[in-house]
N, C-alpha and C positions, 0 to 999 in steps of 0.2 A: 749422562744418559739421556735424559729428555731431548737436549738440544741435537744428539747424533739422530732420535727417532726421527725428530722435526724433520732435520732436513733429509733422511731417508724416504719418509713421507711425500714430500717436497718433490725431491726428485722421481719418486715413484709416477708420483702425479703428472709432473711435467712430461717424462717419457710417455706415460700412457695416453696424455691429451694429442701431445705430436705424433704419436704412432697411430692414431684412430681418429685424422682431424673430419673425415665425413660423417661420423654421427653427429647430432646434435646434441652436445652434451655439455652441461656445467660442471665443473671440477672445483670444490671448497675443500680448501686446506686448509688446519688450523683450529683457531675455538671461536665458534661463534659467526662463521663466513655464509653470507645469503641466507639469513634470518630473516623473515618477516613477522612483525607481531600487529596485528591489529585490535584494538577495542574499541568498542562503542558503548555509549548507554543512550536511553531514549523514550520518552513517555509524551504520548499525544492525548489528548482529551478532546474529541468532537459532540458537541453537544448541538443540532440543528434541527431547527423545528421551521417548516412550513406549511403554511395554512392558505385555503383559497375560499371563499365563502360566499355564492349570489344565494343563499336561502334564507330564510325564516324572514321571509318579507311578511305583510300583514296587509290586508284590504278589510275595513269593515263601513258599512254602511245601515242604516236604519230602513230606507226603502229605494232600492234600485232596479231597473232591467234586466241590466249585465252587470256583472262586476268580475274582474280578474286581474289574476297575476300572472305576469310575464318577466323570466328571469333568465339568465343567458347562462352559458355552461361556467364552471370553477375548475381550474386546472389549479396541479402544484404538485411541484418537480423536486428533488432533494439530490444531492452527487457527494460522496465524501469522498477522497480516495486519500490513503497515508501509505507512503514506502517509509521505513524504518531500518535504520543498521543493515546498510549495504556494504560487503568487501567482495570487491571484486581484483585479485591477484593476476595478472597477466606477465609475469615474468619467465617463463620459460624454465623457472625452476621445480615444476613438480615432473617427477616421474621421470626425468633424464639427468638425475644430478648423480656424481660421486662424490662422497663424502668422507672426508677423511679427516678425524680429528673427532672435537665433540661438538654439538651443537651445531652442526653445519648446515645449512638449507632446511632447515626446518620452519615450517607455516603454523602461525599459533593466530586463531581469530575468537575471540572472545565478544558474542553479543549478549546484552540484555534488552527486553523490551516492552513497552507498557503500550497498549493500545485500548482506550474506552471512547467506543461509537455510541452514542442515546441518537438516534434519527427517530422523528417525528415527523410524519408527513399527513394532511387533512386534506380533504375536498367535501364541499359541504352544498349541495344545493336544493337540501328539504329543510323541514320545518316551516313552511309556508301556511300560512291560514287566510281563508276566505269566510267571514263572518257577516251577517247582516238578517235584518228583521222580513221585510218583505221582497224577498229577490227571486227572479224568474231564473237566473243560469248563473253559478259560479264556475268558476274552472280556476285551476293553476298548471302552466305551463315554465318547466325548468328546462336547462339543458344540460349536459352531459357533465357529470361531474368524474374527475381523473386524479390520479393520484400516484407518484413513481418515486422510489426511493432505490439507489442504488448505492453501495458501500464496498469499496474495494480497501482490502487491506494486506501487503505483503510487509512480513516482518522476519528481521534477522534470515537475510538472503546471503549465500557464501558462493563464491564461485572462484575455484581456483583452474586456470588453463592454460593454454600455451601463449605465445605472443602476439 
């Protein structure tokens, strides 16, 4: 009985496939045909520390006419990019399939993702000190302190599309 059903199903699929050749159609007959299974597991730990410091300068004098501190700029930059568990299915099997039987043309995607980002970015031109006993003129000139952090994480991205 099962053999007759399988033969009848295959015959119907072949007749249908030959009668409609203009359609972009996938025909799956039987059990487990055209299945796509994708499984991912991932773990990422990013710990980034970026620091720049032109500060904490000191100038001490007991007797001076002019004393000063002139320091430059401090810049600090961090960039962390993480892409985890990406599945791309471009088989033409989604949306335009005729499935006769059991488990035909199934698409299963399983993702597990773990991302831990700890980013510490620091720029410092401060903490400068001018000290003296008999000082006529004291001054501190520092540059610009700039700090930038960029974190870009894409986790568990699935795409099913045409060829």
